[in-house]
N, C-alpha and C positions, 0 to 999 in steps of 0.2 A: 504493500499499499504506500509506504514512504517513497519507494522508487517511482510509483506511478505519479504521485503528487509532484515529485521533483522533476520528472520528465515533462509533466504538463507545464510547469512554469518555464522550462527551458525552451519548449517548442511554442507555447501559446502565451507567453508573458505579456506580449503587447496587447493581445486580445483581452486578456484578464484586466489589464490596466484600464482598457477602453470601457469594459462593462462596469468596473468599479467607479469610474469617473461618471458614467451615465447615471449610475445608482445614486451617487452623492449629489449630483446636479439636480435630478428630479426631486430628491428629498429635501434639499436645501430650498428649492424654489417653492416647494409646497408648504414647508414650515414658515417661510417669510410671509407668504400670502395668508396663511392661516393666523399668524400673529397680527398681521395688519387688519384683519377682520375681527378676530376673537377679542383682542384687548379693547378696541373701541366699542364693540358690542357689549362687553362687560361693563364698561364705563356707562354707556347708555341705560343698561339695566338698573344700575344703581342710581343714576341721576334721574331717570324717569322709571319709577317703580313699576308702572303698569306694563312696561315693555318685557320685564324680567320672565314672566310665566310664559308668554308666547315664544319668545326667543329661545329659552332653555328647552321648552318642549320640542320646538321645531329640530334644533340641533341634537337633542337628546335621541329623538326618533332616528335620525340620520346615523347616529353613533351605533345603535343596535343593529343596523343593517349591515351584513357582511361586506367586506371590501370588494370581494369579487362580484357580488350582486349589484353594487353601485357601478362598478366598471361596466358591467353587461347593460345596465340601464342607460349609461351615458353613450355607450357604443353607437346605437343608431343615430344620435343626434350629432356627435362630434367625430365619429369615425374612429380610427386607430391612431396610435402614436403617443407622444409625450403629453400632448394637451389633455385629453380626456382622463389619462392617468393621474395628472396633476390635480384636476378638478375633483377626482374621486378621494385622493389623499388630503386634499384641503378640507373636504367635507368631513373626513374622519378625524381631523386634527383640531378643528374648531372647538368642539364640545369641551375637552379638557381644559383648553386655555380660557374659553368664556367661563365655565363653572368656577375654575380657580381664581380668575380675576374678580368675579362677583364675590366669591367667598372672602378674598383678600380685602376687598373694600368694605364689605359688611362687617368684617372682623376688627376694624378699627376701633379701639375703646371710645365710647362716647365722651368720657371725661377728657380725653386728649383733644377732641374736636371743640368741646366747650372752652378748654384752656386756650386753644389757638384763637378762637373767636374773641375770648377775653382779652387776648394780647393785641386785638385790633386787626387781625389778619382779615383779608378780604376773601370771599369764597374761592377765588382763583388760587390765592395763596394757601388756603387750607388744603385744596386739592393738590397743589404742586409740592408742598413742603411737608404735608402730614399724611394725607390719604395714599398718595401714589407711593411714597418710600415705604410706608408700613405694609402696603398690599404687595410690594414687589416679591417677598419670598414666595408666597403662594402662586403669584403669576408665573415665576420662574419654574416652579414645580409643575405647573400646567404645561408650560413649554417643553419642559424635559419629558413629560409623559407623552406629549403629542409627538415630539421628535423620534422617540423610541418606536411609537406605533407606526409612524410613517416609514421609518427604515425597514421595519419587519414587513409591512404590507406592500412596500414598493416592489418586492419580489414578484408580486402578481402582475405588475405592469408589464412584464415581458409577454404575458398572454395576449396583449393587444399591441404588440410591436413597439413598446416604449424602451426596450433594451433594460440594462441594468443586470445585477447579479442573478435576478430570476432566470435569465437565459441559461446560465451555467447550471442552475438547480433543476430546471426542467429538462435540459439535455441530459443530465446525469439520470433523471428519473426514466427518461425514454430509452436510453441506452443501457440501463442498469449498471451504471459507472458509479461505484461508491466513492472513488476518489474525487469526482466532480461534485457530487453532493456534499462531501466534507469540505472541499474548498469553498463552494458557494455558500453553505449553510455556516460554516466557521467565519467566513469573511463578514456575513451579515451580523452574526453574533458579536464579533469583535467591533464592528462599526457601531452597533447599538450601545455596547459597554463604553466605548470611547466617547459616544455623544453624552451619555449619562454622567460620565466623569467630567466632561467639559462643562456641563451645566452645573454640577456640584461645585467645581472650582470657580465657575462665573459667580455662583451665588455667594461663595466665601469672599471673593474680591469685592463685589458690588456692595455687599452688606458688612464689610469690615468694620464700618464705623459702629455698628450695633454691638460689637464686642468690646469696644472701648468703655 
């Protein structure tokens, strides 16, 4: 097995790098779009309370739909390739970001808000200097959860021609090649672990002042 894996990298190293790059690219694009939608949506849910229930219910329903089912539903509308895969991954990633952002804002202690208002802060200053910094830990946790889910689910994007490490995994399944399955699955696992570690490190760096 070790020899087969070594031979694969010797003969198909460039192809592996291309698949890895495609996987990272589609995952990163999906996460960025999900953050750009999920965080503002969380803010709107807290700022305008009547929006919280419909938004969380809508994205919550999308979350329980399997990723492959979303891909198949989007396929007739957008065709094959990276675009429909990105849309499906964004829909998968928004709920944890939205829910954690809302929980972070709602978890700010009321006495801190009262203190900020007592100090003469304007509503914008309260949001910028109190609510957002205190909600950041849970928001980052939501982003980390979304990122790991995206990386794992992006393997299915290969089924609609979006490329990525899923190509390697499905090729291994079709050819009964355990070495390809180990390389593809192991790479996805390492990518997920690295992403989780990155967000944990980012949280430590961003929130370093909270330890002082």
